[in-house]
N, C-alpha and C positions, 0 to 999 in steps of 0.2 A: 767541839769542832776544831779540826786542825787548821794550820795556817793557809793551806791551799783552799780549803773549803771556805774560809773567811774571805779570801781574795775573790773567789769565783762568785759567791753570793753577793758581796759588796759591789762587784762589777755589774752583776745583773740588776741590782737595785738602782745603781746609778743610771744604767741604760733605760730602765723603766721610767726613772724620774725625768731624764732628758726627753723621752717621748711624750710623757704627760705634760711637761711644760710647753713643748712645741705645739701640742694639740690645743692647749688652753690659749696660747697666743693666737692661734688661727681662729678659734671660735669666740674670742673675747669681744669682737665687734659685731657678732651676729646675734642680735636680740630679736626674736620673733615678734612681729606685730600682731596682736589679737585680731585686729580688724581685717588684716590682709593675709592671714595665714592660708597657705595652700591655694593661693590665687592661680587660676589657670593661665597658660600661655595664650596670649592674644596676638592675632595677626591682622594688621590693617589692610583692608581690601576695598578701599573707597578712593575717590578722587578728591577728597576734601583736603584743603591746605593744612599742613601740619608744621607748626613752627618748632624748630629743634629746641629741646629743653636745655637750659643752661647746665653745663657740666659742673658738678660739685668740685670744689677746690681739691686738687690732688695733693697728697702729701709729698713733701720734698725728699723723702728718703728712698725713693725708687727711681728707676730710669724709664718707667713707662710714660707714654704720652697720653693726654686726655683724648677721649673719643671725639671725632669730628670729621666732616667731609665738606669740602668747599662748594656746596651746591647753592644755587640762588633760591631764597625762600619766597621770592615774588611769584614763582610758578607753583601751582598746586601739585602735590605728589600724586602720581598716577601709579596704580598697582594692577597687576593681572595675576590671577591664581589658576594654576593647572593642577589637577588632582587625578591620581590613578588609585589602584587598589592599595598601594602601600605608602605612597608619599604625597605630600601637598607642597607644591612649589609656588612661592610668592615672588614675583618680579616687581622691581621698582624702577621708576623713571629717574630717581636720584642716583646717578652713576650708571644707569642703564645696565643693571645686572640682577643677579639672583639675591633677593633680600634674605630669604631663609628657606630651609627645607625641613618640613615636619615629617618625622618618621612615624606613621600611624600605627605601626605594629609594636612600638616600644614606648612604654610610659616614661614620663620625665623622671620620676623618682619611684623607688620601690618601697612599699610599706614595711615597717618593722614587724607587723603582725602577719603571720604566715597565711591566714585565710584571706587577706586582702591583696589584690594584685598591685595596686599603686597607691602612693600617698597623696597624689594630687590628680586633678582632672586633666593636666597637661600631658603632652607627648614629647618625646625627645626631639629637640630642634637643633639643627646645625646652623652655624653663623648667628646664633641667638643673641639678640640685643647688641649686635655689632653695628656700627654706624656706616661701614663701608660694605657694599654688596659684593658678592662673588662676581668676578670678571669686570669689575670697575678698572679703568685704566688711569693710573696716576702718573703725574709728571709735571712739567712746567705749565703755567697758566694757559699758554697757547694751545696746549693739548687737552686741557680740562674744561676751560671756559666756566660757565656757571654750573656745570655738572649735571644738567637736566637733559634727559633724552625723551624722545617721543616713542611710546610703546604701542605696538600693534600686535594683536593676536591673529595668527593665520593658521587655522586648523589646530593641529597639535603642537604648534611651535609659537614662539614669541620673538618678535623683531624689536630691537631698540636702535633708533637712528638719531644722529645729531650732525648738523651742518655748521661749520665754523665760518666766521667772516672771511678768513683767508682762503676759503675754498676747500678746506679739508672736510671730508665726509666719512664718518665712522658708522658702520652698520654691524650690528651683532645679531646673530640668529641662534636661538636656543631651541633644540629639538630633543624632547624627552624620549629615552629608549628604555630597554629592559635592564634588569639587575641594578637599578639605581644609577644608570649612566645617563649623562646629558651631553649631547653632541653640540659643541659650540663652534661656530664659524664667524670670524671677524674680518670685515673688509675695511682697510684704510685707503681711501680713494682721494686722489688729488683732482678736483674738478676744475681747477684754475688753469690759466695759461702760463703760470710761472712755477718754477721749482719750489717745493716746500720742504724746509728742514724739519725733521721730526726729532724731538728731544728723546733722551732715554726714557723708557716706559717701564712702569711696574704694573703687571697684570695680576690683580688680587685673586688669590685662590680662595681665601676666606679667613676667618678668625677662629682659632681654637679657643673655646670657652668652657668653663666648668658647667656641669649639668644642673647645678643648683647651689644654694648657699651652704649645703652640707657636703659638697663634693670635695672632700679633703684629699682625693687622689690626684687632682688635676696638676698641682705643682710638680709631681713626680712623673705622672703618666700622660701628661698633655703637653703639646708643643708642636714643633715643626720637624718634618722628616723629608729627605729627598734621596734619590737614587741616581748614581752617576754611570750606570751601566756595568759596574763591577761590585760595588758595595753600597749599603745604605748608611746614611748619617742622620743624626737627630740631636736636637737640643730642647730643653724645657725652660721653665721660668727661672731656675737657678742660674742659668747662663747670664741673665740680666739683673739678678737681685743683688742689692748692696749688702744684704744680711747674710749672704752665703759665705760659709767658711769651708776650708779644706781640712778634713779630719777633725772638725769641731774647734780647731784652734787658730788656723792660719787664714786670715781674711783674703778673699779673692777680689780682684778688680772687676766690677760690673761692666757690662757692655751695653751700649745703647741700641745696637742692631747686630744681626747675624747675617753675613753675606759670604756666600761660597759659590763655587762653580766656575767652569771654564768651557762654556759652550757644550756642556755635557749633562745638563739637567734633564734626565729622561722622564722623571715625574717628581712631583713634590706634593706634600700633604700637610694640612693643618688638622690635628687630631686631639682627642682626649682619650680616656681609658678605653672606651668601647666604640666610638664613632669617629668617622674621618671624612674630610673633604679632600679629595685627591685629584690633581690635575695632571693629565698626560698629553703634552703637546705632540703634534704629529712629527715635528722635528725638534730636537732638544733645545731648550732655552739656554740663554747665555749664563745666567746666574739665578740663584734663589736668594731671597732676602726675607728676613723675619724681624719684627719689632714688637715689643710688649706694648699693649694699649690698655687704658682704663676703660672699664665697662660701667654702664649706669647701675645704680644701686638696685638690688633685688626688690621686686614689688611686695614680697611677703616678709621683708625684713626691715625693721626700723633703722633707718640710717641717720646718724647724728653728725653734724659738722665736725671735722677733724678725724673721723674714722676712716680707715683705709678703704678704698674702693676695690671691688673685685677686678682681677686682671685677666687678660687674654693675650694671645699671640697672633698677630696678623702676618700672614705669609703671602708672598707674591713671586711671580716669575719676572725676571728682568730681561728686557730686550734692548739692544743698543740703539744709539742715535743714528739716524740715516737721513738721506734726502730723497724725497719723492719727486720724480721728474714730472713734466707736464702730462696730465691725464694718466699718470701711472697709478697702479693699484697694488696693494700688498694684501694677501689673503693668508690668515693664520687659522689653523684648526686645532682645537683642544678638546679632548674628551674628559669630562668631569665624572667622578664617582662620588656620590653623596649617600652615605648609608653606614650600616654597622661594620665593624671590623670582623666580618664573618669569613673564616678561612676559606671555605669552599667557594664562596662568591668571588673573593679576591684572587684565588688560585685560577678560577675560570677566566676572569678578566685578564690576569697575567698571561695565561696561555693564549688568549685571543689576540692580545697586543704584543706578546712576546717581550714583556718588560718587567717581569717579576713583581707584579703589583702586590702579591701576597706578602712581600717583605714589609708592607705597611702594618702587618700584625705586630711588628716590633719584637719579634722573638730573638733576633740576632744581636741586640744591643743590651747593655747592662752587665753588671758584674756577675749575674747568674747564667749568662750564656756560655762562659768558659770555652772560648775559641770554637764555638759551633756545637759543642756537646749538648748544651741545653736546647739549642735551636732544633737539632735533629730529633731529639726525643720529644720536644714540645709538639712538633708537627705530627709525629707518629702517634703520640698519645691523644691528640685532639682528633685526628682522623679515626682512630680506634673508638674513642668515646662517642663520636657522632654516628659511626656505623652501628655500634651496639644500641645506641638510643633509637635509631631508625628501625632496627630489627626486633628489638624487644619492647619498644614503646614505654620502657621504664623511665622514671624521672632521672634527672642527671645526678642527683645525690646517690641513688641506688646504682647508677652506672659507675660512679667513682668507687663505690664499695665493690662492685663486680670486677672492675679492672684490678683493684688491689688484690682480690682473691686470686684472680687469674695469674697475676704477676708472681704472687707468692707460690702458686702451684708450679709455675715454670722454674722458680729458683729453689723449689723444695729439695731436689737431690743435692744441690750444692750446700744448702743450709744444713741438711741432715749429716752430710759428710763432715762439715765443719764442726758440728756439735760432737760427733763421735771422736774427731781428732782432739778436741779440747778435753774430752773426758779421759782420753789416753794420756794427755799431757798432765792432767791433774794426778793421774796414777803415778807418773814419774816424778812428782814433786819431791818425795823424800830423797830420791837419788840425786836430783839436782841440788838439793840442799846440802847433801853430803859432799858433792863435788865442790860446791862453793866454799864449804868449810875447809876442804882439803887443799884447795888452790887459792886461798884468800890472799896470798901474797903475790900471786901471779894471775892477774885477770885475763891475760891473753891465753894462758894455758887452760884456764877454766872455760873460756868461750869455746876453745877448740874441742875440749872433752864434752861440753854440753851439746855441740852440734853433732859430734860422733854418736852420742846417745840418741838424739833425735833421729838420725839416719838409721841407726840400728833398729829402732822400733817403728820406723816409717811414719813419723809425725812431723808436723811443721808448725812453728809458733805463729806463722802468718795465716794459718787456716781460719782463725777467728775473725781476722780483718777482711779476708777475701770476699765474703758475701756482702759486707757493707760497702766495699770499694766498687763492686760490680753494680750494686743497686744505687749508688750515688748519682750516676747520670740520669736515672729515672727520677730521682728526687729533684734534680736540677730541671728536668723536663717539666715536671708537674709545677714547680715553682714558677717557671717562665710562662707556661701555658695559661695558668689560672689568672694571671694578672691582666690578660687581654681577651679571654674567651667570653664572647657575648652570650654563649649558650648558658653560662652559669649565672648571668645577671637575672635576678628574680626567680631562680630555680629554688624550689622548696625542698626541705628534707627534715622530717620530724618537727622539731621546734624551730628550725632555721628557716627564715623567710627569704634569704638571699645568700646563695653560696659564694657570691663574689665579694661579700663583706663579712666582717666579724659577726658572730652570733650573739650580739649583746642582748641580754635579757632585761637588764635594768641598770641604772646608774647608782653606784654606791652612795648613799646619803652622806652628806658632809664632805665627801671627797670629790664628788662629781666625776668619778672614775668608772668606766664601764665594767660590768661583770660579764665576762665571756666564758660560758660554761665549757665549750668543746676543747679549748686549749688546756683547761685544767684537767679534763678527762684524759687528754693526750699525755700529759705529764704523769698522771697517776699510772697509766698503763706502762709508760717508759720506766718508771721506778719499779713496778712489778717485774718487768723484763730484766732489769739490772740485778734484782735479787735472785732471779732464776739462772742467770749467766754470770757466775763469778769470774773475775779476770784470770787469764791464763798465768801459770806460775812464772813464765819468763817475762811477763810484762813489767816495765819500769814502774816503780811505786808512784812516781809523780803522774805518769800517764794514767795509771789506774784511778788515781784520785780525780783527775780531770774527767775521765769517763763517767765517774760517779755523779758528777754535777752537770753532765751534758743535758739532761732534761731541762734544767733551769735555763740554759742557753737557748734551747729551742723555744721555751716559753716566752722569753724576751722577744725573740725575732718573729714569732708567729702569733703572738697574743692578739695583735690588732691587724693581722693579715687576713686574706680570704679564708672563710670558714671551710671552703672546699679543700684547702691545703691541710688544715687541722684534721679534717675528716679522713683524708688519705693517710696522714701520719698516724692517727689513732688506730685505724683499721690495719695498717701495715704492721704496727707494733703488736697489736692484738693477735694477728696471724702468726707473728714470730713467737709469741708466748705459747700459742697452741702447738706450733711445730716443735718447740723445745720440750713441751710436756710429752708429746707423742713419741719423740725420739728417745726421751729418757725411759719411757716404758719398755723400749727394746734394749735390754741391758747389753752394754758393750763390754766384752771381757777385757781385763787389764792386759797390757803387753806382757808377753812371756818374760819372766825374770824380773819384772818390776815389783817393787815393794808397794803394797796397797797403801794409798794415802789414808792416814788415820784422821777421823773426825775428832777434834778436841772435845773433851767433856764440857757440858754446860756448867757455868759457874753458878753456885747457889747464891740466892739473894740473901744478903745479910739482914 
């Protein structure tokens, strides 16, 4: 192996090692408890008094704050549950808000076995295990009091009411709508004969939480997002972590909170990879604020003192301090969306409220968006994928295969022309070699003569790269779309149980390293393609060597990514191999006057 190959392979091994060590650190404290494995999600719906459990001691190495809400425990907790065909809403008197939202159509976790729908009896739950309910109003003690509200069920709505000793009366009305929407109206009423100063308020949108102890996507794909009317912004746990480094080497200063906005918060969301709590105030809020918080230990994981607790990100809208005059009332209206990050639903909501709620899909942020290129193609591919699924009723795995075939069919003329041009260039190789030998002392003259030769025979050295460059935006679109497409969560294909996760068949004994079959198949097909398409004669030798090891780079970056992405890459490369073979069957005559490239004789084995 040459020096370039050693460098590339070594770099790939190092990157795989960094990923493996990172994964082991994440899972090192998650030891399943045999007694509590796969415990279902439970929602309290009684009026019995519940004393808050003591929060375990939080490690001092992060900036998150322990869970807690200053409610008085001398008053029993009151809960009201509203249920429709798709959601179950649990309201609590502790904070007078929405305690949790259970999405009945989505399992909490997906089984690794393709014949099983879910790995537990629970369903996906928003604001799960968070101590502060959605639409709790936080601020100074004069605004919070003991934190307990009186709950009243009125038809299909829930009212939460609290009267303070100074005459302030807060009333919240929650009315359930369609498409996962909740219409919230809040009255802040001064019932006294004196003016009342209201301190700065934080209206809690919810807490973004992992879907379970094995949700290793949350640190990257979970956090806070908001829209200012022009663009969306987002942060995740790395913004607050003390262990975060820039480019693996330079430490970053952790933050205790994220606070942005200038009376331009059109909407804000607390989200994880596939689900979101999104608040859309009728008039823009002043700011959005987010803080990391510790969550209680998982019920199905044995927690030992000293182990790190799971973390979430609590998000809230900020409203400024003001004074309520005598018998003055303030009314604020906020529409909540609690549900999956499903593009068609969010696009419909965005059109209804004219606020681009579909940006909560998080297509437009991240290094793979590339100034909107990935965003445009991600939306187009997702719309196409859903349309084909609706029309054909095929599974999403077969839809990915079908889209790949269709795209390759569209690019067929370009790929065929590129292959023919490369064959012509190979036929010109002897003449190019002769020119290089003739003008070896004058590289500028050699380049001039080389281009004259290309123009004479109507070939271009860029023809081999053009199909790849045109198809790269499609690759970016797939990469961006697959990380948030709820449609692929739990979608089966052959041996794959979940196209949104790696297709791990088993853990390699002794290494505790996952064996993912599809990325290995992808690399095998890429190597096959590389043997069928030798580099063009004009390609720089170093560039040719890098192209030879490109499959290893793809293996490193896609090995533990969505298996849907590996499926697309495998099928796309396989179609390219088929196209190359079909094109080669149609012999392309060598350029007139060109000396045929000779195939060197095979060396005899000694």
